[in-house]
N, C-alpha and C positions, 0 to 999 in steps of 0.2 A: 377069346380064347387067349390072350394077353396076360389078362389077369391071372388066370389058371384058378385051378381048383384045392384050395386051399381050407384046413378045417381053421375056425376059432379056435385059440389057447386062449383058456382063461387062468388066471392069475390068482389061485387059489389064499383066500382072508383067512385067519385063523384068528377068530371074536375071542376077547378073555373080558368078564364083565365081573368088573372090581364092587366091593361096598365096602361101601365106609363109612364107619359112624366115629364119631368126634363126642367123647366126654368129660367135661370141667366140673370140679368144685371149686367156685371160688368161697374164699371162706373173707369175708367184710369183718375187720374190727373197729370202730368207732366210736365217738359220741353225740348221742343222737338227744335232739331236745324232748327231756320229756315235761310233761304238766305236774306243778308242784304243788302241792299243796298250803290253800291259804291259811297262817293261823295268824292269830292278833292276840298280844299279851300284853296288857297293862298293868303296872304296878306305881304306885305315888309313895315316897318316900318324905314324913313329915320335917325330917332333920337336914342338914346341908353335909349330902354322904355320897357313895357310890350305887347307882343303881346298875343291877344285874338281870339282863331279863336274857329269856333261851328257851328255844324251840327246838325240833326238831331238826331242822336243818340248820340251823346259825345260833350266832350265841353273843350275847352282844354288852359292854360295859361302859356304863358312864359314869361319870365325877363331876364336881365344881371344883375348881382352882380357884381356890380363895386368894394367890397372888398376884393374882392379873383380872379376876375376877371377868373368866369365863369359863364356859359350858365343854365337857372334852368328852370324847366317849372314844371306842371302838369297837368294828364288828369284825367277825370271823365266821365262814361257812364252815359245817362240820367234813367229814373229808367222805363221808355216805351220799352228799348231793349229787358229787361227779360220777354219776351213775355207767360203768361203761358195759356197753350192749350189746357183746360179739353176733351175726347174724350169720347164714348160712344162704349162701343162694346156690343151688345144685342146677345148670343147665345143660340142657343133652342139645345138639347139633348132631340132625341126619339127615346125611345128603340122600340123596336118590342114585338111584343103579346109576353106575357110570361104564359107559362099553367102549372098549378100546378096542383098533381094529390094527393085528400086528402082521404087514405084510409077511411072505412065505418069502425067500428065495428060487426064484427058477432058474434052470440053467438056463443059458443064450448060447444057441448051437450056432456056431459059426458056418458059413457054405464057401468051400476051396473050392473055384473056380483056376481050372487047367489054364496053360496057359496061351493053348491055341485056341481057346473059346472063340475070341474075336475074328478066326479066320473061316471058324462054322458058320457064325451066324450071316460073314460075308458070301458065304456060297450057297447058306440059305436061302438070302434076300437074292441073291442075283438068279437062283433058281426059279423063284416063285415069277419074277419079272419074266424070265422065259416063260413058263407056263404062260402065266397071262399075256403075253405078245403071241407064241401059237392060238391062243383061243382069239385076240384079236383080228387075227389075221383070218380066222377061219369063218368067221361070222361076217366079213368085211369083202371076204370071195380075194383075197392076193393069194398069188402062188407062195409055198414057201420054199419046196424045192424046185431052183430051175432045172431044169433038163438040158 
């Protein structure tokens, strides 16, 4: 009896479904290692002079320096040997469905108690004690009213 009868109030919750798709394209430009063709060229010059050799990737020049009695030379790579190879990576990130619960505001009802409520509770408790005392007296056989 002290608990009372009251309905349970459920707080309404609004669910929101969010779909997220992330799509990104990454373009990287770098120099990759490429297998170059192996070429071999031999040349013999019978006179002490300049020897020039050339392949599809490099060019070399060799000569005999008679003042110092040394063999000198140089080699140059051709510009097409540094091959730039751009490549594209297409990455798609797909996240799963995300559910977010958004609580809805509920008005809170505040009850206002009157100032004389404490006196009414006191009167109720005293009345119940008086009735319980009368019942107890009847059961035990005590006279309630003296004549």
